[in-house]
C-alpha positions as CSV (number, residue, x, y, z in Angstrom):
1,M,0.0,0.0,0.0
2,N,1.5,3.3,-1.1
3,T,1.4,6.5,1.1
4,K,-1.5,8.1,-0.8
5,E,-3.7,4.9,-0.4
6,L,-2.7,4.6,3.3
7,L,-3.6,8.2,4.1
8,K,-6.9,7.9,2.2
9,K,-7.8,4.8,4.2
10,V,-6.8,6.4,7.5
11,R,-8.9,9.4,6.7
12,K,-11.9,7.2,5.8
13,I,-11.7,5.4,9.2
14,E,-11.2,8.7,11.0
15,I,-14.4,10.2,9.5
16,K,-16.5,7.2,10.3
17,T,-15.2,6.5,13.8
18,R,-14.8,10.1,14.9
19,R,-18.5,10.7,14.1
20,L,-19.4,7.8,16.3
21,S,-17.1,8.9,19.2
22,D,-18.4,12.5,19.0
23,H,-22.1,11.8,18.8
24,I,-22.5,8.5,20.6
25,F,-19.6,7.2,22.6
26,G,-18.0,10.3,24.1
27,G,-20.6,10.8,26.9
28,E,-21.0,7.1,27.5
29,Y,-17.2,6.6,27.8
30,H,-16.9,9.6,30.2
31,S,-19.7,8.2,32.5
32,T,-18.4,4.7,32.3
33,F,-14.7,5.2,33.2
34,K,-14.2,7.5,36.1
35,G,-11.2,9.5,37.1
36,R,-8.9,8.7,40.0
37,G,-10.9,10.8,42.5
38,M,-11.9,14.3,43.4
39,T,-9.5,17.3,43.3
40,F,-10.0,20.8,44.7
41,S,-11.2,23.3,42.1
42,E,-12.2,26.6,43.7
43,V,-14.0,28.4,46.6
44,R,-17.4,30.1,46.0
45,Q,-20.2,31.6,48.0
46,Y,-22.5,29.1,49.7
47,Q,-25.8,28.4,47.7
48,F,-28.9,26.7,49.0
49,G,-28.5,23.0,48.7
50,D,-24.7,22.9,49.1
51,D,-23.3,20.3,51.4
52,V,-22.4,22.0,54.7
53,R,-19.5,19.6,55.1
54,N,-17.8,21.5,52.3
55,I,-17.9,24.9,54.0
56,D,-14.5,26.6,54.0
57,W,-14.4,28.1,57.5
58,N,-11.3,30.2,57.0
59,V,-12.8,32.1,54.0
60,T,-16.2,32.2,55.7
61,A,-14.6,33.9,58.8
62,R,-12.6,36.3,56.7
63,T,-15.6,37.5,54.5
64,N,-18.4,37.0,57.0
65,L,-20.2,35.2,54.3
66,P,-20.5,31.4,54.1
67,H,-18.2,29.9,51.3
68,V,-17.8,26.3,50.2
69,K,-15.0,24.4,48.6
70,V,-15.8,23.0,45.1
71,F,-14.3,19.8,44.0
72,E,-14.2,18.2,40.5
73,E,-13.3,14.8,39.2
74,E,-9.7,14.2,38.5
75,R,-10.5,13.2,35.0
76,E,-7.3,12.3,33.2
77,L,-7.0,8.6,32.4
78,T,-4.9,6.4,30.3
79,M,-6.4,4.0,27.7
80,L,-4.3,1.2,26.3
81,L,-5.4,-0.8,23.2
82,M,-4.0,-4.3,23.0
83,V,-4.6,-5.6,19.5
84,D,-4.0,-9.1,18.3
85,I,-2.6,-9.0,14.7
86,S,-1.9,-12.7,14.3
87,G,-2.7,-14.6,11.2
88,S,-6.2,-15.7,12.3
89,E,-7.3,-12.0,12.2
90,L,-7.0,-12.0,8.4
91,F,-10.2,-13.9,8.0
92,G,-13.7,-13.0,7.0
93,T,-16.4,-14.4,4.8
94,D,-18.8,-11.4,4.8
95,Q,-18.0,-7.8,3.9
96,Q,-15.0,-7.3,6.2
97,F,-12.1,-9.1,7.7
98,K,-11.9,-9.4,11.5
99,N,-8.8,-7.1,11.5
100,E,-10.8,-4.3,9.7
101,I,-13.5,-4.4,12.4
102,I,-10.9,-4.4,15.1
103,T,-9.3,-1.3,13.6
104,E,-12.6,0.5,13.5
105,I,-13.4,-0.4,17.1
106,S,-9.9,0.7,18.2
107,A,-10.2,4.0,16.4
108,T,-13.7,4.7,17.9
109,L,-12.4,4.0,21.4
110,A,-9.3,6.1,20.9
111,F,-11.3,9.1,19.6
112,S,-13.7,8.7,22.6
113,A,-10.7,8.8,24.9
114,T,-9.2,11.8,23.1
115,Q,-12.5,13.7,23.4
116,N,-12.1,13.3,27.2
117,N,-8.5,14.5,27.1
118,D,-7.2,11.0,28.0
119,K,-3.9,9.4,26.9
120,I,-4.0,6.5,24.5
121,G,-1.4,3.8,24.0
122,L,-1.1,0.8,21.7
123,I,0.3,-2.7,21.9
124,L,0.2,-4.8,18.8
125,F,0.9,-8.5,19.5
126,S,1.0,-11.9,17.9
127,D,2.9,-14.5,19.9
128,Q,5.4,-11.7,20.5
129,I,5.2,-7.9,20.9
130,E,5.1,-6.5,17.4
131,L,4.9,-2.8,18.4
132,Y,4.4,-0.7,21.5
133,I,3.4,3.0,21.3
134,P,3.5,4.7,24.7
135,P,0.3,6.6,25.7
136,K,0.0,10.2,24.5
137,K,-2.8,12.7,23.9
138,G,-4.1,14.2,20.7
139,R,-5.6,13.6,17.2
140,S,-2.2,13.2,15.5
141,H,-1.3,10.5,18.0
142,V,-4.6,8.6,17.3
143,L,-4.0,8.9,13.6
144,R,-0.6,7.3,14.0
145,I,-2.2,4.4,15.9
146,I,-4.7,3.9,13.1
147,R,-1.9,3.9,10.5
148,E,0.0,1.2,12.4
149,L,-3.2,-0.8,12.8
150,I,-3.7,-0.7,9.0
151,E,-0.1,-1.0,7.8
152,L,2.0,-3.0,10.2
153,K,2.8,-6.5,9.0
154,P,3.5,-8.9,11.9
155,K,6.8,-10.8,12.1
156,S,4.9,-13.8,13.4
157,K,1.5,-15.3,12.8
158,G,1.0,-17.0,16.1
159,T,-1.0,-15.8,19.2
160,N,0.1,-15.5,22.8
161,V,-2.3,-13.4,24.9
162,A,-0.5,-14.2,28.1
163,E,2.8,-12.7,26.9
164,A,1.0,-9.6,25.7
165,L,-0.6,-9.2,29.2
166,K,2.8,-9.7,30.9
167,F,4.3,-7.0,28.7
168,M,1.4,-4.6,29.5
169,R,1.9,-5.1,33.2
170,N,5.6,-4.2,32.9
171,V,5.1,-1.0,30.9
172,M,1.9,0.3,32.6
173,K,2.9,1.2,36.1
174,K,-0.3,3.1,36.9
175,K,-3.9,1.9,36.6
176,A,-5.1,2.0,33.0
177,I,-8.3,1.3,31.0
178,V,-7.2,-1.7,28.8
179,F,-9.1,-3.1,25.9
180,V,-7.8,-6.4,24.5
181,L,-9.1,-7.0,21.0
182,S,-8.7,-10.5,19.6
183,D,-10.6,-13.6,18.3
184,F,-9.2,-15.3,21.5
185,I,-8.5,-18.6,19.7
186,A,-5.9,-19.1,22.4
187,D,-5.5,-20.5,25.9
188,D,-3.2,-20.4,28.9
189,Y,-3.8,-16.8,29.7
190,K,-6.3,-17.1,32.6
191,Q,-3.9,-16.6,35.5
192,T,-2.0,-13.8,33.8
193,L,-5.3,-12.0,33.1
194,K,-6.4,-12.4,36.7
195,I,-3.2,-10.7,37.9
196,A,-3.4,-7.9,35.4
197,A,-7.1,-7.3,36.1
198,G,-6.2,-6.9,39.8
199,K,-4.6,-3.5,38.9
200,H,-6.1,-2.4,35.6
201,D,-9.6,-2.0,34.3
202,I,-9.6,-4.7,31.5
203,T,-12.2,-5.5,28.9
204,G,-11.9,-8.2,26.3
205,I,-13.5,-7.6,22.9
206,R,-13.8,-10.9,21.0
207,V,-14.2,-10.3,17.3
208,Y,-15.3,-13.3,15.2
209,D,-16.8,-14.4,12.0
210,K,-20.0,-16.5,11.9
211,S,-18.2,-19.1,9.6
212,E,-15.7,-19.8,12.3
213,E,-18.5,-21.3,14.6
214,A,-19.1,-24.4,12.5
215,I,-17.6,-26.0,9.4
216,P,-20.2,-26.4,6.6
217,N,-20.5,-29.7,4.7
218,L,-18.5,-29.0,1.5
219,G,-16.8,-32.4,1.0
220,M,-13.0,-32.6,0.6
221,V,-11.6,-29.1,0.9
222,Q,-8.0,-27.8,1.1
223,M,-7.6,-25.5,4.1
224,Q,-4.8,-23.4,5.4
225,D,-4.1,-22.7,9.1
226,G,-4.1,-18.8,9.4
227,E,-1.4,-18.9,12.1
228,S,0.9,-21.9,11.2
229,G,0.4,-21.6,7.4
230,E,0.0,-25.3,7.2
231,L,-2.1,-26.6,4.2
232,M,-4.2,-29.7,4.7
233,M,-7.0,-31.6,3.0
234,V,-10.1,-31.7,5.3
235,N,-13.1,-33.9,4.7
236,T,-15.9,-31.5,5.8
237,G,-18.4,-34.2,4.8
238,S,-17.4,-36.1,7.9
239,K,-19.8,-35.5,10.8
240,K,-17.0,-36.4,13.2
241,V,-14.6,-33.8,11.7
242,R,-17.3,-31.1,11.9
243,Q,-18.1,-32.1,15.5
244,N,-14.4,-32.1,16.6
245,Y,-13.9,-28.7,15.1
246,G,-17.1,-27.4,16.8
247,N,-15.9,-28.8,20.2
248,F,-12.5,-27.1,19.7
249,Y,-14.0,-23.8,18.8
250,N,-16.6,-23.9,21.7
251,E,-13.8,-24.8,24.2
252,K,-11.8,-21.6,23.2
253,V,-14.9,-19.4,23.5
254,A,-15.9,-20.9,26.9
255,Y,-12.3,-20.5,28.1
256,Y,-12.4,-16.8,27.1
257,K,-15.7,-16.1,28.8
258,D,-14.7,-18.0,32.0
259,S,-11.3,-16.3,32.1
260,F,-12.6,-12.8,31.9
261,A,-15.6,-13.4,34.2
262,K,-13.5,-15.0,37.0
263,S,-10.8,-12.3,36.8
264,G,-13.4,-9.5,37.2
265,A,-12.7,-8.1,33.8
266,G,-15.4,-7.1,31.3
267,S,-16.1,-8.9,28.0
268,I,-17.8,-8.1,24.7
269,D,-18.6,-10.4,21.7
270,C,-18.6,-8.7,18.3
271,R,-19.5,-10.7,15.2
272,V,-18.1,-9.2,12.0
273,D,-21.6,-8.9,10.4
274,E,-23.2,-7.4,13.4
275,S,-23.1,-3.7,14.7
276,Y,-20.2,-3.2,17.0
277,V,-21.8,0.2,17.8
278,K,-24.7,-1.5,19.6
279,K,-22.4,-3.9,21.4
280,L,-20.1,-1.2,22.7
281,L,-23.0,1.0,23.8
282,G,-24.8,-1.9,25.5
283,Y,-21.6,-2.7,27.4
284,F,-21.1,1.0,28.5
285,K,-24.7,1.3,29.7
286,R,-24.5,-2.0,31.6
287,R,-21.4,-0.7,33.5
């Protein structure tokens, strides 16, 4: 992809996702994710209904008029997007690949955070850390994140969610809002997730294609593993083959749901052909 095409694609994603964050998600994001506490803002004259516990007695005595201290939420937060860019994300049978939906969701969340003057960071991972962008503020920073999501080609096609979570814990010393975007066709991350969720506000967003849920009966078909690259002939006409695949897929989904639930982290399921807007809004409202 040349520079002109890349910039055009980035701009297209910005227009779509920024409109969503400005008109839909900004307020929901703000009310869902709270700041670190209340900080002193100013002193003003007492008004009917003010909490008497906030009276500033020094100013009141000096002016002979009751004054109260005003506090506001210490708003600045840090959002970290952890995005799986392994080989299995380059899959889709409908209008878009999983990685394209993941990019749109990431951009929407990033612009929502920017609207609230929060910092945004990015970790791109496969079975290794492919890229880390430290958290910063601003539109130009978000556009860089979108460019990397579109353009970066991973060195590896495997997936290791646990290693990505360990890396996140090492680089994020203060509490952060963390979104992990993946198809979660992985395992052995439950304990690492539990430790990370003890400090950070973590949400898993599972993006999947409906064709991954079951193999259709198409007879003998050549298939390629998206992560290992291995080619194999698969007899999709075999009921046992379809059943084994279904069991494998369902086990991964159950492991994902159980891991996030037991760690106290949030989780969202987004199918490629469904509206991620409704899924995100529903999640924010439930929280």
